[in-house]
C-alpha positions as CSV (number, residue, x, y, z in Angstrom):
1,M,-18.6,17.9,10.8
2,K,-19.2,14.1,9.3
3,Y,-16.7,12.3,7.1
4,Y,-17.7,9.4,4.7
5,I,-14.4,7.5,4.2
6,I,-13.8,4.8,1.5
7,S,-10.8,2.3,0.9
8,G,-10.6,-1.0,0.4
9,E,-7.0,-2.5,1.1
10,A,-5.1,-3.0,4.3
11,S,-3.1,0.4,3.2
12,G,-6.1,2.3,2.9
13,D,-6.8,1.3,6.7
14,L,-3.5,2.5,7.7
15,Y,-3.9,5.7,6.5
16,G,-7.6,6.3,7.0
17,S,-6.3,6.2,10.0
18,L,-3.6,8.4,10.3
19,L,-6.2,11.0,8.0
20,I,-8.8,10.9,10.8
21,K,-6.1,11.4,13.9
22,A,-5.0,14.3,11.8
23,L,-9.1,15.4,10.7
24,K,-9.5,15.0,14.7
25,S,-6.8,17.9,15.6
26,F,-9.1,20.3,13.3
27,D,-12.4,19.3,14.2
28,K,-13.6,18.5,17.2
29,K,-17.1,17.5,17.0
30,A,-15.5,15.0,13.6
31,K,-18.2,12.2,13.1
32,F,-16.6,9.4,11.2
33,R,-18.3,6.3,8.8
34,A,-15.8,3.6,7.0
35,W,-15.0,1.1,4.8
36,G,-12.0,0.5,6.6
37,G,-10.2,-1.6,9.3
38,D,-9.3,-2.2,12.9
39,L,-6.7,1.3,12.6
40,M,-9.5,3.3,11.1
41,K,-11.8,1.6,14.0
42,K,-9.4,2.8,17.2
43,E,-9.2,5.7,15.7
44,G,-13.0,6.3,16.5
45,S,-14.7,5.1,13.6
46,V,-17.9,3.4,12.7
47,V,-16.6,0.7,10.4
48,V,-19.1,-0.4,8.1
49,K,-17.7,-2.9,5.9
50,H,-14.5,-4.4,6.8
51,Y,-11.2,-4.2,3.8
52,R,-11.3,-8.2,4.4
53,E,-14.8,-8.6,3.0
54,L,-13.8,-6.5,-0.2
55,A,-10.6,-8.0,-1.2
56,V,-10.9,-9.1,-4.8
57,M,-8.2,-8.8,-6.7
58,G,-7.1,-10.1,-10.2
59,F,-9.4,-9.6,-13.5
60,V,-10.4,-12.6,-13.6
61,D,-11.4,-12.1,-9.9
62,V,-12.9,-8.9,-10.5
63,F,-15.3,-10.0,-12.8
64,L,-16.3,-13.3,-11.2
65,S,-17.0,-10.9,-7.8
66,I,-19.1,-8.5,-10.0
67,P,-22.7,-9.7,-8.3
68,K,-20.8,-9.1,-5.1
69,I,-19.7,-6.1,-6.1
70,I,-22.7,-4.5,-7.5
71,K,-25.0,-5.5,-4.1
72,Y,-21.6,-3.4,-2.1
73,L,-22.3,-0.4,-4.4
74,K,-26.0,-0.5,-3.8
75,F,-24.9,-0.8,0.2
76,C,-22.8,2.3,0.3
77,K,-24.9,4.6,-1.7
78,K,-28.1,4.0,1.2
79,D,-25.4,4.1,3.7
80,I,-23.8,7.5,2.7
81,K,-27.3,9.1,1.9
82,D,-28.5,8.4,5.4
83,F,-25.6,9.2,7.3
84,N,-25.7,12.7,5.1
85,P,-21.9,13.6,5.2
86,D,-20.4,16.5,4.6
87,T,-17.8,15.2,2.5
88,I,-17.0,11.8,1.2
89,I,-13.2,10.9,1.3
90,Y,-11.4,7.8,-1.2
91,I,-8.7,6.4,-0.5
92,D,-7.0,4.7,-3.8
93,Y,-9.6,1.7,-5.0
94,P,-10.3,3.3,-7.9
95,G,-13.1,0.5,-9.3
96,F,-15.8,0.9,-6.8
97,N,-15.0,4.5,-6.0
98,L,-14.6,5.9,-8.8
99,R,-18.6,4.5,-9.6
100,I,-19.3,6.0,-6.3
101,A,-17.8,8.9,-6.5
102,K,-19.9,9.7,-10.2
103,W,-23.5,9.2,-7.7
104,A,-22.4,11.5,-5.3
105,K,-21.8,13.9,-7.3
106,K,-25.0,13.8,-8.6
107,K,-26.6,14.3,-5.7
108,G,-24.3,16.7,-4.2
109,F,-21.9,15.5,-2.1
110,K,-18.5,17.1,-1.7
111,N,-15.5,14.7,-2.8
112,H,-12.3,14.3,-2.0
113,Y,-9.7,11.8,-3.4
114,Y,-6.5,10.7,-1.2
115,I,-4.1,9.2,-2.8
116,S,-4.1,8.8,-6.1
117,P,-5.6,6.1,-8.0
118,K,-2.3,4.7,-10.2
119,I,-4.1,6.2,-13.3
120,W,-0.5,7.1,-14.9
121,A,-0.2,3.4,-15.3
122,W,-3.4,1.9,-16.7
123,K,-7.0,2.9,-17.1
124,E,-5.4,7.2,-17.9
125,W,-8.8,7.7,-19.4
126,R,-10.2,7.4,-15.8
127,V,-8.7,11.5,-15.7
128,K,-11.8,12.1,-17.2
129,Q,-14.4,10.9,-14.6
130,I,-11.8,12.4,-12.1
131,K,-12.1,15.8,-14.0
132,Q,-15.7,15.6,-13.3
133,N,-16.5,14.2,-10.2
134,I,-13.8,14.8,-7.8
135,D,-13.7,18.7,-6.0
136,A,-10.0,18.1,-4.4
137,L,-7.3,15.5,-5.8
138,Y,-4.7,14.8,-3.0
139,V,-1.3,13.1,-4.2
140,I,1.3,11.6,-3.0
141,L,3.9,11.0,-5.4
142,E,5.6,14.4,-7.1
143,F,5.6,13.3,-10.7
144,E,2.0,12.6,-10.1
145,K,1.2,16.2,-9.6
146,K,3.3,16.5,-13.6
147,F,0.9,13.8,-14.9
148,F,-2.3,16.0,-13.5
149,E,-1.3,19.1,-14.2
150,K,0.8,19.3,-17.3
151,K,-0.3,16.6,-19.0
152,H,-4.0,16.6,-18.2
153,N,-4.3,20.4,-17.0
154,F,-6.1,19.3,-13.9
155,P,-4.9,20.8,-10.5
156,V,-3.9,18.8,-7.9
157,H,-1.9,18.9,-4.3
158,F,1.1,17.5,-3.9
159,V,1.2,16.8,0.1
160,G,4.1,14.0,-0.2
161,H,3.9,9.8,1.2
162,P,2.4,8.8,4.3
163,Q,4.9,6.7,4.4
164,L,7.4,9.1,5.9
165,D,5.3,9.9,8.7
166,L,5.2,6.4,9.9
167,H,9.1,6.2,9.4
168,K,9.5,9.5,11.6
169,N,7.3,8.3,14.7
170,F,9.0,5.2,14.5
171,I,10.4,4.5,18.0
172,E,13.5,1.2,18.4
173,N,12.4,-1.4,20.8
174,P,15.6,-2.0,21.9
175,L,14.0,-5.8,23.3
176,F,12.8,-6.2,19.9
177,K,14.9,-9.4,19.2
178,K,15.0,-10.6,22.9
179,K,11.2,-10.7,22.6
180,Y,10.7,-12.6,19.7
181,N,14.2,-15.2,20.9
182,L,16.1,-14.2,17.5
183,N,19.4,-14.7,18.1
184,Q,22.5,-13.1,16.5
185,E,22.6,-14.3,12.5
186,K,22.0,-11.9,10.6
187,I,18.0,-11.6,9.2
188,I,16.5,-11.6,5.9
189,A,12.8,-10.4,5.9
190,L,9.9,-11.7,4.0
191,L,6.7,-10.0,2.8
192,P,5.3,-11.9,0.7
193,G,2.8,-9.6,0.2
194,S,-1.3,-8.8,2.4
195,R,-3.2,-10.9,-0.1
196,L,-3.4,-15.0,0.7
197,Q,-3.5,-15.2,-3.4
198,E,-0.3,-13.0,-3.3
199,I,1.2,-15.4,-0.4
200,N,0.2,-18.7,-2.0
201,K,2.6,-17.7,-5.1
202,I,5.4,-15.7,-3.9
203,L,5.7,-17.3,-0.4
204,P,6.8,-20.9,-1.4
205,V,9.5,-19.7,-3.6
206,F,10.8,-17.7,-0.5
207,I,10.8,-20.5,1.3
208,K,12.8,-22.9,-0.6
209,V,15.3,-20.2,-1.0
210,A,15.8,-19.5,2.8
211,K,16.9,-23.0,2.8
212,K,19.6,-21.9,0.8
213,F,21.0,-19.3,2.8
214,N,22.0,-21.0,6.6
215,E,23.6,-18.5,7.8
216,Y,20.3,-16.3,8.1
217,Q,17.5,-16.4,10.2
218,F,14.5,-15.4,7.7
219,I,11.4,-14.0,9.5
220,I,7.8,-13.5,7.9
221,A,6.1,-10.0,8.5
222,G,2.4,-11.8,9.2
223,A,0.4,-9.8,7.1
224,P,-3.4,-8.3,9.0
225,G,-6.1,-10.1,8.0
226,I,-4.1,-13.9,7.2
227,P,-4.3,-16.0,10.1
228,S,-0.8,-17.7,11.2
229,E,-2.3,-21.1,10.1
230,K,-2.2,-20.1,6.5
231,Y,1.5,-19.8,7.0
232,D,2.3,-22.9,8.9
233,S,1.8,-25.2,6.0
234,F,4.5,-23.6,4.4
235,I,7.2,-23.0,7.2
236,K,6.4,-26.4,9.3
237,N,9.9,-28.3,9.6
238,S,11.7,-24.8,9.2
239,N,13.2,-22.2,11.7
240,I,11.5,-19.6,9.8
241,K,8.9,-17.4,12.6
242,I,6.1,-15.1,12.0
243,I,6.2,-12.0,13.3
244,Y,2.7,-9.6,13.0
245,N,2.5,-6.3,13.6
246,Q,6.3,-5.2,14.1
247,T,7.2,-5.0,10.1
248,Y,9.3,-1.6,11.4
249,D,11.0,-3.2,14.0
250,L,11.3,-6.3,11.4
251,L,12.9,-4.0,8.9
252,N,14.9,-2.5,11.7
253,C,16.9,-4.9,12.4
254,S,17.3,-6.5,8.8
255,T,20.0,-7.4,6.8
256,L,18.2,-7.8,3.5
257,A,14.5,-7.6,2.6
258,L,12.5,-10.0,0.4
259,V,9.8,-7.5,-0.6
260,A,6.3,-8.0,-2.6
261,S,6.0,-5.9,-5.0
262,G,3.8,-2.9,-3.3
263,T,4.2,0.0,-0.6
264,A,6.2,-2.4,1.2
265,T,9.5,-1.5,-0.8
266,L,8.8,1.6,0.0
267,E,9.0,0.7,3.7
268,A,11.9,-0.8,3.3
269,A,13.5,2.3,1.2
270,L,13.0,4.0,3.9
271,F,14.8,2.1,6.5
272,N,17.5,1.4,3.8
273,I,17.5,-1.9,3.7
274,P,18.5,-3.6,0.5
275,Q,15.7,-5.4,-1.0
276,I,14.7,-8.1,-4.1
277,V,11.2,-7.2,-5.4
278,C,8.7,-10.3,-6.1
279,Y,5.4,-10.7,-7.7
280,K,3.5,-13.7,-9.4
281,T,-0.2,-13.8,-10.1
282,K,-2.5,-16.1,-12.2
283,P,-0.9,-16.7,-15.5
284,I,-4.6,-14.5,-17.1
285,N,-3.9,-11.8,-14.8
286,Y,-0.7,-11.0,-15.6
287,W,-1.7,-11.8,-19.3
288,I,-4.1,-8.7,-19.4
289,A,-1.5,-6.6,-16.9
290,R,0.6,-6.9,-20.3
291,K,-1.5,-5.6,-22.5
292,F,-3.1,-2.9,-20.8
293,V,-0.3,-1.4,-17.6
294,K,2.2,0.6,-19.4
295,V,5.1,1.2,-16.8
296,K,8.7,0.2,-17.2
297,Y,9.1,-1.4,-13.2
298,V,6.4,-2.4,-10.9
299,S,8.0,-1.5,-7.3
300,L,7.0,2.0,-6.0
301,V,11.1,2.6,-5.7
302,N,11.9,2.3,-9.3
303,L,9.2,3.9,-10.7
304,I,9.8,7.1,-8.3
305,L,13.5,7.0,-9.1
306,N,12.7,6.5,-13.0
307,K,15.6,3.7,-13.2
308,K,16.2,-0.1,-12.6
309,S,17.5,0.3,-8.6
310,L,16.1,-2.8,-7.0
311,V,16.1,-6.0,-9.0
312,E,12.3,-7.0,-9.9
313,L,11.8,-11.2,-10.3
314,I,8.3,-11.0,-12.2
315,Q,6.0,-14.0,-12.9
316,K,8.2,-16.4,-14.7
317,E,11.4,-15.1,-13.6
318,L,10.7,-15.8,-9.9
319,N,11.8,-19.0,-9.3
320,F,14.4,-20.8,-7.1
321,E,17.2,-20.3,-9.5
322,N,16.8,-16.1,-10.1
323,L,16.2,-15.7,-6.4
324,T,19.2,-17.4,-4.9
325,L,21.0,-15.6,-7.7
326,S,20.2,-12.1,-7.4
327,L,20.4,-12.7,-3.5
328,N,24.0,-13.9,-3.6
329,R,24.4,-10.7,-6.3
330,L,23.0,-8.8,-3.8
331,L,24.9,-9.5,-0.9
332,K,28.1,-8.1,-2.5
333,V,29.6,-4.9,-1.4
334,R,29.9,-2.7,-4.4
335,E,25.9,-3.4,-4.7
336,L,24.6,-2.4,-1.6
337,E,26.6,0.6,-1.4
338,N,25.0,1.7,-4.8
339,M,21.4,0.7,-3.4
340,K,22.0,3.0,-0.5
341,N,22.8,6.0,-2.6
342,D,19.3,5.8,-5.2
343,Y,18.1,5.7,-1.3
344,I,19.1,9.1,-0.4
345,K,17.9,10.3,-3.6
346,L,14.3,8.6,-3.3
347,K,13.4,10.3,-0.2
348,L,14.7,13.7,-1.3
349,M,11.9,13.2,-3.8
350,L,9.1,11.9,-1.8
351,G,8.7,15.5,-0.5
352,K,8.6,16.1,3.4
353,P,6.6,14.9,6.4
354,G,3.3,15.8,6.8
355,A,1.0,14.3,4.5
356,S,-2.1,13.2,6.6
357,N,-2.5,16.9,8.6
358,K,-1.8,18.3,5.2
359,T,-4.2,16.5,3.3
360,A,-6.6,17.4,6.9
361,R,-6.2,20.5,6.9
362,L,-7.1,21.5,3.6
363,I,-9.8,19.1,3.2
364,F,-11.4,20.7,6.7
365,N,-11.2,24.0,5.0
366,S,-12.6,23.7,2.1
367,I,-15.7,22.0,3.7
368,K,-15.5,25.2,6.5
369,S,-15.5,27.5,3.8
370,N,-18.5,26.1,2.0
């Protein structure tokens, strides 16, 4: 059978590659065409558009990119028609994907949505679009199931979080520290985001604070698609290193992490790494978000736990003084113990490993039955 997958970010490429691998185990003759990245390509998919081409962040940037988005929508529709897939699989990326899904439904294509748009945070009216145009929705957070089924009377599949699979399959590299010449100092991992706009806003604060804590070694987890020279302008005249494609190894040997809000907060939690969540964007983007986003917290960990377990330093709060104070506070034994106790509860709320296999099996059986 033929599968057309659309994702628009690095995380979508990662989760899409895991889903492709799982689908191949059920469907030996599967053919894939995707909007994704290097990981999907590695799994055997033809990648027609790389997520780096699609990276648009913030309300103002989206507005300015409307002509480009319209062009991509037109290209995507034609490409789907030419490929004529048995199903289309959407991974998050709602602004683009829900538009394609509406068109695809009218054309008679089957629409499966893996990793729900965060409409519980904002744009809840998109539930109507999902109910009208999506044949099956696979959610990765337990409270999302309650949101769709109890509040909106729309049945969904709760499959668990794919990060559980990645964590379960992680094999520690005993030579990691030696390979990157890391000394015996305690390590603080820096995860300043996956997009250049995030990095430009967040990393300078991290670097400034790092100079205050000489007894620790600070290491940047390099984001895929961001060349090292982009980081070099920030870290010159310092002993801070960049390590690419080894985020799990880095977290595994870290004492603490400074993390840009996003999936990375969940990754750190699964490794029991104490963390401070940081985020900063353009003032206009933040102003609009404050107006319309309905959630109490920005980090996935706090959202899932429904409590302020992690310190969140957002926008103007993310500065040298606040981050230094929060870091000193977090290094106290009592704070560390409280956070790790919360991590135990968090893991129980994420479901069981196997999200990719569960989703692949449900999609394959659905197509087969039709």
